[in-house]
C-alpha positions as CSV (number, residue, x, y, z in Angstrom):
1,M,-6.9,27.6,36.7
2,A,-9.0,24.4,37.1
3,E,-9.3,22.2,34.0
4,W,-12.9,22.9,33.6
5,Q,-12.6,27.0,33.4
6,R,-13.1,28.5,30.0
7,T,-10.3,29.4,27.8
8,H,-12.5,31.4,25.5
9,T,-16.2,32.8,25.6
10,C,-19.1,31.4,23.6
11,G,-19.1,34.5,21.3
12,E,-15.2,34.4,20.5
13,L,-14.5,31.5,18.4
14,R,-13.8,32.2,14.7
15,D,-12.3,30.2,11.7
16,T,-8.9,31.5,12.9
17,H,-9.3,29.2,15.9
18,I,-9.7,26.0,13.8
19,G,-7.5,23.2,15.0
20,Q,-7.0,24.6,18.6
21,T,-8.2,22.9,21.7
22,V,-10.3,25.2,23.8
23,T,-12.7,25.0,26.9
24,L,-16.1,26.7,26.9
25,N,-18.4,27.3,29.9
26,G,-22.0,28.0,29.4
27,W,-25.7,27.4,29.5
28,V,-27.6,24.9,27.2
29,N,-29.6,27.0,25.0
30,T,-31.0,24.4,22.7
31,F,-30.0,20.6,21.9
32,R,-30.9,18.1,19.5
33,S,-29.8,14.6,18.5
34,Y,-29.0,13.3,14.9
35,N,-27.9,9.7,14.4
36,N,-25.3,9.1,16.9
37,Q,-24.5,12.9,17.3
38,V,-25.9,15.4,19.9
39,F,-25.8,19.1,18.9
40,V,-26.0,21.8,21.6
41,D,-25.9,25.5,21.2
42,L,-23.9,26.8,24.2
43,R,-24.7,30.2,25.3
44,D,-23.1,32.9,27.6
45,R,-23.4,36.7,27.5
46,Y,-21.0,37.0,24.8
47,G,-22.7,34.8,22.2
48,I,-23.7,31.3,21.2
49,T,-21.2,28.4,19.9
50,Q,-22.5,25.2,18.5
51,I,-20.8,22.1,20.1
52,V,-21.1,18.5,18.8
53,F,-20.9,15.4,20.8
54,E,-19.8,12.4,18.7
55,S,-17.3,10.7,21.1
56,S,-16.6,7.2,21.5
57,D,-16.2,8.0,25.1
58,T,-19.5,6.5,26.6
59,E,-19.3,8.7,29.7
60,V,-19.2,11.9,27.5
61,M,-22.1,10.7,25.5
62,K,-24.1,9.8,28.5
63,I,-23.7,13.3,29.9
64,A,-24.5,14.6,26.4
65,N,-27.8,12.6,26.4
66,S,-28.8,13.7,29.7
67,L,-28.6,17.5,29.1
68,G,-31.5,19.7,29.3
69,R,-32.2,23.4,28.7
70,E,-30.3,25.8,30.8
71,F,-27.9,23.1,32.1
72,V,-24.5,24.6,32.9
73,I,-21.7,22.7,31.5
74,S,-18.0,22.9,30.7
75,A,-17.0,21.5,27.3
76,T,-13.3,20.9,25.8
77,G,-12.4,20.0,22.5
78,K,-11.1,20.9,19.1
79,V,-12.4,23.9,17.0
80,S,-13.5,22.7,13.7
81,A,-15.0,24.1,10.5
82,R,-18.7,23.5,10.0
83,L,-19.6,21.3,6.9
84,S,-20.2,23.3,3.8
85,G,-23.7,24.5,3.6
86,K,-24.3,24.2,7.3
87,E,-22.8,27.5,8.3
88,N,-25.1,29.9,10.4
89,A,-24.7,33.4,9.1
90,K,-26.9,34.6,12.1
91,L,-24.1,33.9,14.6
92,A,-20.7,35.5,14.8
93,T,-19.5,32.0,15.5
94,G,-21.3,30.4,12.8
95,K,-18.5,29.1,10.6
96,V,-17.1,26.9,13.4
97,E,-18.1,24.3,16.0
98,L,-16.5,22.6,18.9
99,K,-16.0,18.8,18.7
100,V,-16.3,17.9,22.3
101,E,-13.8,15.6,23.9
102,K,-14.4,16.2,27.6
103,V,-17.6,17.6,29.2
104,R,-18.4,18.4,32.9
105,L,-21.8,19.0,34.1
106,L,-21.6,22.0,36.4
107,N,-25.2,22.3,37.4
108,G,-28.6,20.9,36.3
109,C,-31.9,22.8,35.9
110,P,-35.4,21.9,36.1
111,T,-37.7,22.8,33.2
112,P,-37.7,26.6,33.1
113,P,-41.1,28.2,33.6
114,F,-40.7,29.9,30.3
115,E,-38.4,29.7,27.2
116,I,-35.2,31.9,27.4
117,T,-34.6,32.1,23.8
118,E,-36.1,34.9,21.8
119,F,-36.0,33.1,18.4
120,G,-39.4,32.0,17.2
121,S,-41.2,32.3,20.5
122,E,-43.5,34.7,22.2
123,L,-42.3,36.5,25.2
124,A,-44.0,35.2,28.5
125,N,-46.2,37.2,30.6
126,E,-44.2,40.1,32.0
127,D,-45.1,39.4,35.7
128,L,-44.0,35.8,35.2
129,R,-40.7,36.9,33.7
130,L,-40.3,39.4,36.6
131,Q,-40.9,36.7,39.1
132,Y,-38.0,34.8,37.6
133,R,-36.1,37.8,36.7
134,F,-32.6,35.8,37.1
135,L,-33.7,33.7,34.1
136,D,-35.2,36.6,32.1
137,L,-31.9,38.5,32.5
138,R,-30.3,35.6,30.4
139,R,-32.2,36.8,27.2
140,K,-29.9,38.4,24.7
141,S,-32.2,41.6,24.3
142,I,-31.9,42.5,28.0
143,Q,-28.0,41.7,28.0
144,D,-27.7,44.2,25.1
145,V,-29.8,46.8,26.9
146,L,-27.7,46.4,30.0
147,Q,-24.4,46.7,28.1
148,L,-25.8,49.8,26.5
149,R,-26.4,51.2,29.9
150,H,-23.0,50.4,30.8
151,R,-21.5,52.3,27.8
152,I,-23.7,55.2,28.6
153,C,-22.5,55.3,32.1
154,K,-18.8,54.9,31.1
155,T,-19.1,57.7,28.5
156,I,-20.8,60.1,31.1
157,R,-18.0,59.5,33.6
158,D,-15.1,59.6,31.0
159,S,-16.5,62.9,29.5
160,L,-17.2,64.8,32.8
161,D,-13.9,63.6,34.2
162,A,-12.1,65.0,31.2
163,Q,-14.0,68.4,31.7
164,G,-12.8,68.6,35.5
165,F,-15.8,67.3,37.3
166,L,-15.7,65.4,40.5
167,E,-18.0,62.4,41.3
168,V,-19.2,62.9,44.8
169,E,-21.5,60.5,46.6
170,T,-24.4,62.2,48.7
171,P,-26.2,60.6,51.5
172,L,-29.2,58.2,51.2
173,L,-30.6,58.9,54.6
174,G,-31.6,62.5,54.9
175,K,-34.3,65.0,56.2
176,S,-37.7,64.8,54.8
177,T,-38.5,68.2,53.2
178,P,-41.9,67.5,51.6
179,E,-42.4,69.5,48.4
180,G,-43.6,67.5,45.5
181,A,-43.6,63.7,45.3
182,R,-44.0,61.8,48.5
183,D,-40.9,60.7,50.3
184,Y,-40.0,57.0,51.2
185,L,-39.5,57.2,55.1
186,V,-37.2,55.2,57.2
187,P,-37.9,55.1,61.1
188,S,-34.9,55.6,63.4
189,R,-34.1,52.8,65.7
190,V,-32.0,55.1,68.0
191,Y,-34.5,58.0,68.1
192,H,-38.0,56.7,68.3
193,G,-40.6,58.8,66.5
194,E,-38.1,60.4,64.3
195,W,-37.6,59.6,60.6
196,Y,-35.0,59.6,57.7
197,A,-36.2,60.2,54.3
198,L,-34.7,58.5,51.3
199,P,-33.7,61.0,48.6
200,Q,-35.9,62.2,45.7
201,S,-32.7,63.7,44.3
202,P,-29.5,65.0,45.6
203,Q,-30.8,68.6,45.2
204,L,-29.9,70.2,48.4
205,Y,-26.7,68.3,49.0
206,K,-25.2,69.5,45.6
207,Q,-26.0,73.0,46.2
208,L,-24.3,72.6,49.4
209,L,-21.4,71.3,47.5
210,M,-21.3,74.3,45.6
211,V,-21.3,76.6,48.6
212,A,-18.3,74.4,49.7
213,G,-16.3,75.3,46.7
214,Y,-16.6,72.0,44.5
215,D,-17.4,73.9,41.4
216,K,-18.1,70.9,39.1
217,Y,-19.9,68.1,40.6
218,F,-21.7,65.0,39.1
219,Q,-23.1,61.9,40.5
220,I,-25.0,58.8,38.9
221,A,-27.4,58.8,41.8
222,R,-30.2,56.5,42.9
223,C,-33.3,58.3,43.8
224,L,-36.7,57.3,45.3
225,R,-40.1,58.7,45.0
226,D,-43.2,57.2,46.4
227,E,-45.6,58.0,43.5
228,D,-47.9,56.1,41.1
229,L,-46.2,54.1,38.5
230,R,-46.4,54.2,34.6
231,A,-44.4,52.8,31.8
232,D,-41.7,55.3,32.0
233,R,-41.5,55.5,35.8
234,Q,-40.3,53.4,38.7
235,P,-40.2,54.0,42.4
236,E,-36.5,53.9,42.5
237,F,-34.7,55.3,39.6
238,T,-31.1,56.5,38.5
239,Q,-30.2,60.0,37.3
240,L,-27.2,61.8,36.2
241,D,-26.9,64.7,38.7
242,V,-24.8,67.7,37.6
243,E,-24.1,71.1,39.3
244,M,-21.7,73.9,38.3
245,S,-20.7,77.2,39.9
246,F,-20.1,80.5,38.3
247,V,-22.3,79.7,35.3
248,E,-25.3,80.8,33.3
249,M,-27.9,78.7,31.3
250,E,-25.8,78.6,28.1
251,D,-22.8,77.2,30.1
252,I,-24.8,74.2,31.2
253,F,-26.3,73.7,27.7
254,R,-22.7,73.5,26.3
255,V,-21.8,70.8,28.6
256,M,-24.9,68.8,28.2
257,E,-24.9,69.1,24.5
258,N,-21.3,68.0,24.3
259,L,-22.2,65.1,26.7
260,T,-25.3,64.0,24.6
261,R,-23.3,64.1,21.3
262,Q,-20.8,61.7,22.9
263,I,-23.3,59.4,24.4
264,F,-25.1,58.8,20.9
265,K,-21.7,58.5,19.3
266,E,-20.2,56.0,21.7
267,S,-23.5,54.1,22.4
268,L,-25.3,54.1,18.9
269,D,-22.5,55.4,16.5
270,L,-24.9,58.2,15.9
271,E,-23.9,61.9,14.9
272,I,-26.2,64.3,16.7
273,Q,-26.3,67.9,15.5
274,T,-25.7,70.7,18.1
275,P,-26.5,73.2,19.5
276,F,-30.0,71.9,20.2
277,P,-33.0,74.4,19.4
278,R,-34.3,76.6,22.3
279,L,-38.0,76.6,22.5
280,S,-39.9,78.8,24.8
281,Y,-42.5,77.1,27.2
282,D,-45.5,79.6,25.8
283,D,-44.6,78.7,22.3
284,V,-44.5,74.9,22.7
285,M,-47.7,75.0,24.7
286,L,-49.4,76.9,21.9
287,R,-48.0,74.8,19.1
288,Y,-47.9,71.4,20.4
289,G,-50.0,71.3,23.6
290,S,-47.2,70.0,25.6
291,D,-43.9,71.1,27.3
292,K,-42.3,68.0,26.1
293,P,-43.1,68.1,22.5
294,D,-42.3,65.3,19.9
295,L,-40.6,67.2,17.1
296,R,-40.3,64.1,14.8
297,Y,-43.5,65.3,13.0
298,D,-45.1,68.7,12.3
299,M,-48.9,68.8,13.0
300,Q,-49.0,72.0,15.0
301,I,-51.8,73.3,17.0
302,I,-53.4,76.5,15.5
303,D,-55.2,79.3,17.6
304,C,-58.6,79.8,16.0
305,C,-60.1,82.4,18.3
306,D,-60.6,85.1,16.0
307,V,-62.3,83.1,13.5
308,A,-64.4,81.1,16.2
309,N,-65.8,84.5,17.2
310,E,-67.4,85.0,13.9
311,T,-69.3,81.7,14.0
312,E,-72.6,81.0,15.4
313,F,-71.4,77.8,17.2
314,K,-72.4,78.3,20.9
315,V,-69.7,76.0,22.4
316,F,-67.1,78.2,20.7
317,K,-68.9,81.4,21.7
318,D,-69.2,80.4,25.4
319,A,-65.5,79.3,25.8
320,L,-64.4,82.6,24.4
321,A,-66.7,84.5,26.6
322,A,-65.4,82.8,29.7
323,G,-61.8,83.8,28.7
324,G,-61.1,80.3,27.2
325,K,-59.5,79.4,23.8
326,V,-60.6,77.6,20.6
327,R,-57.7,75.8,18.9
328,A,-57.5,73.0,16.3
329,L,-55.2,70.4,14.7
330,N,-55.2,69.4,10.9
331,A,-54.6,65.8,10.3
332,K,-53.5,65.9,6.8
333,G,-55.4,63.5,4.5
334,A,-56.9,61.6,7.4
335,A,-60.6,62.4,7.0
336,E,-61.3,58.9,5.2
337,K,-59.3,57.0,7.9
338,Y,-61.6,57.9,10.6
339,S,-65.2,56.5,10.7
340,R,-67.8,57.8,13.2
341,K,-66.5,55.2,15.5
342,G,-62.9,56.4,15.1
343,L,-64.1,60.0,15.8
344,D,-65.8,58.9,18.9
345,E,-62.7,57.3,20.1
346,L,-60.8,60.5,19.6
347,T,-63.5,62.5,21.4
348,E,-62.9,60.1,24.3
349,V,-59.3,60.9,24.3
350,A,-60.1,64.6,24.6
351,K,-62.5,64.0,27.5
352,T,-59.9,62.0,29.3
353,Y,-58.1,65.5,29.5
354,K,-61.3,67.3,30.8
355,A,-62.4,68.6,27.4
356,K,-66.4,68.7,27.4
357,G,-66.2,67.3,23.8
358,L,-64.4,67.4,20.3
359,A,-65.7,69.1,17.2
360,W,-64.6,67.8,13.7
361,I,-64.7,68.7,10.3
362,K,-63.9,66.6,7.3
363,V,-62.8,68.8,4.5
364,E,-64.2,68.2,1.2
365,A,-63.7,70.2,-2.2
366,G,-66.5,72.4,-2.0
367,K,-67.8,72.1,1.5
368,F,-67.2,71.1,5.1
369,N,-68.6,67.8,6.1
370,S,-69.5,68.2,9.9
371,P,-72.2,68.3,12.4
372,I,-71.3,71.8,13.0
373,E,-71.2,73.1,9.6
374,K,-74.5,74.8,9.8
375,F,-73.1,77.0,12.4
376,L,-70.2,78.2,10.3
377,P,-71.0,81.0,7.9
378,A,-69.3,81.0,4.3
379,A,-66.8,83.7,5.4
380,A,-65.7,81.9,8.5
381,Q,-65.4,78.5,6.5
382,A,-63.2,80.2,4.0
383,K,-60.9,81.7,6.8
384,L,-60.6,78.4,8.5
385,R,-59.6,76.9,5.2
386,E,-56.8,79.5,5.0
387,L,-55.9,79.5,8.6
388,L,-55.5,75.7,9.0
389,K,-54.2,75.2,5.3
390,A,-57.2,72.8,4.9
391,E,-57.3,70.8,1.7
392,P,-59.9,68.0,0.4
393,G,-59.4,64.9,2.6
394,D,-58.1,66.6,5.6
395,L,-59.6,66.1,9.1
396,L,-59.9,69.3,11.4
397,L,-60.4,68.7,15.1
398,F,-61.3,71.5,17.6
399,V,-61.3,71.9,21.3
400,A,-63.0,74.9,23.2
401,D,-62.4,75.3,26.7
402,T,-59.9,76.8,29.3
403,E,-56.4,77.2,28.0
404,E,-55.0,74.4,30.2
405,V,-57.8,71.9,29.0
406,V,-57.2,72.8,25.3
407,C,-53.4,72.4,25.5
408,N,-53.8,69.2,27.4
409,A,-56.6,67.7,25.1
410,L,-55.0,68.9,21.8
411,G,-51.6,67.7,22.9
412,A,-52.9,64.2,23.7
413,L,-54.8,64.1,20.4
414,R,-51.6,65.2,18.4
415,T,-49.7,62.4,20.1
416,T,-52.6,59.9,19.4
417,L,-53.1,60.9,15.7
418,A,-49.2,60.8,15.1
419,Y,-49.1,57.1,16.4
420,Q,-52.3,56.0,14.4
421,L,-51.4,57.6,11.1
422,K,-47.8,56.5,11.4
423,L,-46.2,60.0,11.3
424,Y,-43.0,58.7,12.7
425,D,-41.3,55.2,12.5
426,P,-40.7,54.0,16.0
427,A,-38.2,51.5,14.7
428,K,-36.0,54.3,13.1
429,K,-33.1,55.8,15.1
430,D,-34.6,59.3,14.6
431,F,-34.0,61.6,17.7
432,K,-35.2,65.2,17.8
433,I,-33.8,67.0,20.8
434,A,-34.5,70.6,22.1
435,W,-34.3,72.7,25.2
436,V,-37.6,74.2,26.5
437,V,-36.9,77.5,28.5
438,D,-38.9,80.3,30.0
439,F,-41.2,78.2,32.2
440,P,-43.3,80.0,34.8
441,S,-41.7,79.9,38.2
442,F,-45.1,79.1,39.9
443,M,-48.4,77.6,39.0
444,Y,-51.6,78.2,40.9
445,D,-53.1,75.2,42.5
446,E,-56.9,75.6,42.5
447,E,-57.3,72.7,44.8
448,E,-55.1,73.9,47.5
449,K,-55.8,77.7,46.7
450,R,-52.0,78.6,46.7
451,W,-49.1,79.0,44.5
452,V,-46.7,76.0,44.0
453,A,-43.4,75.7,42.5
454,N,-43.4,74.6,38.8
455,H,-40.0,73.0,39.0
456,H,-38.8,73.1,42.6
457,P,-38.5,76.1,45.1
458,F,-34.7,76.4,44.6
459,T,-35.0,77.5,41.1
460,A,-34.0,81.1,40.4
461,P,-36.6,83.7,38.9
462,K,-35.4,85.7,36.0
463,D,-33.6,88.9,37.4
464,E,-36.0,91.2,35.5
465,H,-39.0,89.5,37.2
466,L,-37.8,89.6,40.7
467,E,-40.0,92.7,41.1
468,F,-43.1,90.7,40.6
469,L,-42.1,87.8,43.1
470,E,-44.4,88.9,45.9
471,S,-46.9,91.3,44.1
472,D,-47.6,89.1,41.0
473,P,-46.1,85.5,41.2
474,G,-48.0,84.5,38.0
475,K,-45.8,86.9,35.9
476,V,-42.5,85.4,37.1
477,K,-40.4,83.3,34.7
478,A,-37.8,81.0,35.9
479,K,-34.2,80.4,35.0
480,A,-35.3,76.7,34.4
481,Y,-34.9,74.4,31.4
482,D,-35.8,70.9,30.3
483,L,-34.2,68.8,27.7
484,V,-36.8,66.9,25.6
485,M,-36.3,64.2,23.1
486,N,-39.1,62.7,20.9
487,G,-41.9,63.5,23.3
488,Y,-40.2,62.8,26.6
489,E,-38.7,65.1,29.2
490,V,-35.2,63.4,29.6
491,G,-33.7,66.2,31.7
492,G,-34.4,69.1,33.7
493,G,-32.7,71.9,35.6
494,S,-32.3,75.4,36.5
495,I,-29.9,78.2,37.8
496,R,-30.3,78.1,41.5
497,I,-31.2,80.9,44.0
498,Y,-28.0,81.7,45.8
499,S,-29.4,84.6,47.8
500,G,-30.9,83.8,51.1
501,E,-33.2,86.9,50.9
502,V,-34.6,85.7,47.6
503,Q,-34.9,82.1,48.7
504,S,-37.0,83.2,51.7
505,K,-39.3,85.3,49.4
506,V,-39.9,82.3,47.3
507,F,-40.7,80.1,50.3
508,G,-43.2,82.9,51.3
509,V,-44.9,82.8,47.8
510,L,-45.3,79.1,48.4
511,G,-47.3,79.8,51.5
512,M,-44.5,78.9,54.1
513,K,-44.4,80.9,57.2
514,P,-40.9,81.8,58.4
515,E,-40.9,79.1,61.3
516,D,-41.9,76.6,58.6
517,Y,-39.0,77.1,56.2
518,Q,-36.6,77.6,59.0
519,S,-37.6,74.2,60.3
520,R,-37.5,72.5,56.9
521,F,-34.5,74.4,55.2
522,G,-32.8,76.4,57.8
523,F,-29.6,74.5,57.1
524,L,-29.8,75.7,53.4
525,L,-30.6,79.4,54.4
526,D,-27.6,79.2,56.7
527,A,-25.2,77.9,54.0
528,L,-26.3,80.7,51.5
529,K,-25.3,83.3,54.1
530,F,-21.7,81.9,53.9
531,G,-20.5,83.0,50.4
532,A,-22.7,81.0,48.2
533,P,-21.5,81.3,44.6
534,P,-23.9,81.6,41.6
535,H,-24.7,78.1,40.5
536,G,-26.9,75.9,38.6
537,G,-27.3,72.3,37.2
538,I,-29.4,69.5,35.7
539,A,-30.4,66.0,36.1
540,L,-30.8,63.6,33.3
541,G,-33.0,60.6,33.9
542,L,-30.7,57.8,33.1
543,D,-33.3,55.0,33.1
544,R,-35.4,57.0,30.5
545,W,-32.3,57.8,28.3
546,C,-31.4,54.0,28.2
547,M,-35.0,53.2,27.3
548,M,-35.1,55.7,24.4
549,L,-31.6,54.7,23.1
550,A,-32.6,51.1,23.3
551,G,-35.8,51.6,21.2
552,T,-38.2,50.4,23.9
553,T,-41.2,52.3,25.5
554,N,-41.1,50.3,28.8
555,I,-38.6,51.6,31.4
556,R,-38.5,48.1,33.1
557,D,-36.7,46.6,30.1
558,V,-33.6,48.8,31.0
559,I,-33.3,48.1,34.7
560,A,-31.8,44.9,36.0
561,F,-34.4,44.3,38.8
562,P,-37.3,46.5,38.3
563,K,-40.6,46.7,40.2
564,N,-43.8,45.5,38.4
565,A,-46.6,48.0,37.2
566,K,-48.0,47.8,40.7
567,G,-44.6,48.6,42.5
568,R,-43.9,45.2,43.7
569,D,-40.7,43.0,43.3
570,L,-42.2,39.8,42.4
571,M,-38.8,38.0,42.5
572,T,-38.1,38.7,46.1
573,G,-41.7,39.4,47.3
574,A,-40.8,43.0,48.5
575,P,-42.7,44.8,50.0
576,A,-43.3,42.3,52.7
577,S,-44.3,42.2,56.3
578,V,-41.4,42.1,59.0
579,E,-41.0,40.4,62.5
580,S,-42.8,42.1,65.3
581,R,-39.2,42.3,67.0
582,Q,-38.1,44.6,64.2
583,L,-41.1,46.8,64.8
584,R,-40.5,46.7,68.5
585,D,-36.9,47.9,68.1
586,L,-37.9,50.9,66.0
587,G,-40.9,51.9,68.5
588,L,-43.5,51.0,66.2
589,K,-46.6,49.0,66.5
């Protein structure tokens, strides 16, 4: 061991070390001079220790006076107690300091483009921090998040290993089977004009592992999708991928609930109550306008079709005559919190989700204050008060349109109101988790005029709905399930189709001809003929789990080297052009 190498970390020293000679390695976090002394806060990923230069050795003091922020040094000296009243209660090492006897400058540093410390300063622009991500990663908050991510991954591996699961790696270079998001494609150098696809998920490989007899599989898998980005989405992401044979939904629920309980205990020391509620898709769409409802607050959507039929309001009447819906939210006590401008802003939220407008009523003791009040007979007003549990001071918001528009618009308004009215505390470690089940197997795409898979085409229909598979796909419910937490989908899975005949029928419902699905999925259909067991699984979005457990709303905060909001790696410059020779080798212009 070289003399400059550390004997302790910068987060390790306590008053029990007083009198010992130790060596610390780290980065200069801050420095200041006082009389003939130089004080440095030395930082590594374990913490910060104050070191003090007051040596008679001129060479030591020369180095001390030359230090700047983010210089890398090795310091050797004796651990001493800080002067009474000078302790720092914010630091675990705050009762001691290191009196430096020897120092070695390991590397200097130009003035950083932004301040690394998070104390008393605003964060730099995100794109600048991503450009210098190797500096940004030195911040304690990011180090804490990446340590949290490590603990989550370790808990996953330990828990599933104890239950007999095998971690198996699946290929990154596979076949493009376009269905859903766009693939990232990789041209073959050997076979010009032919392409690999990077995996959107290990879905087909893990099903093939079940056919092969590996009845309990998992993988912490890297996946890639060429799709538009948002705060909780990246082009490359990590998911916990799980598959099991000879199971039904409840078996998967038990494994995942047990794992979730352990993750929260090991990561946040929180006790999570299981089993989680089971909510039907139709119910959550009606009550919350979303298949990933935030259950931390109530404010449910109420169906008002019957009462709306008794009004003289043309918007309501026309929507109902066209087969649509009229539904409403009651924002309790919010009437005085929304001026006309605020109501116009809420209307714009509804219009973003294709609603034609937003009707509102401010509830007063003896009347409704609203532009539509004159179209509401007294009997209808009384029924609305009862149905919506309306009290003076409440704000009632109505959307009348197709079922899809009403769900989406009121669901978005519910989320907006909850945030604006502070119906939950984002800083509080409050997690409401549930399963959503009974999804439709298929949704009709009006643009393409065909049925599309609601989850993916390998999801098994419910046994009792198989008879409708070809005659009436809209009636078919799936053996699918999503795990939702605080308004986010954090996992999704299904019992899979293990009959080649049923799988071929599902491909047919999706508009594929036999030659199409044989070309794309012939290997899967072949495998299903060779003794495929009943099987099912789930994938949990690991990045999203880390984001939520860390208390952030930006997924880039929990990934070591993320892309920016436009999908670029500002640190390395990717994506970037390549040499013409490389394209020539691939047979590309």
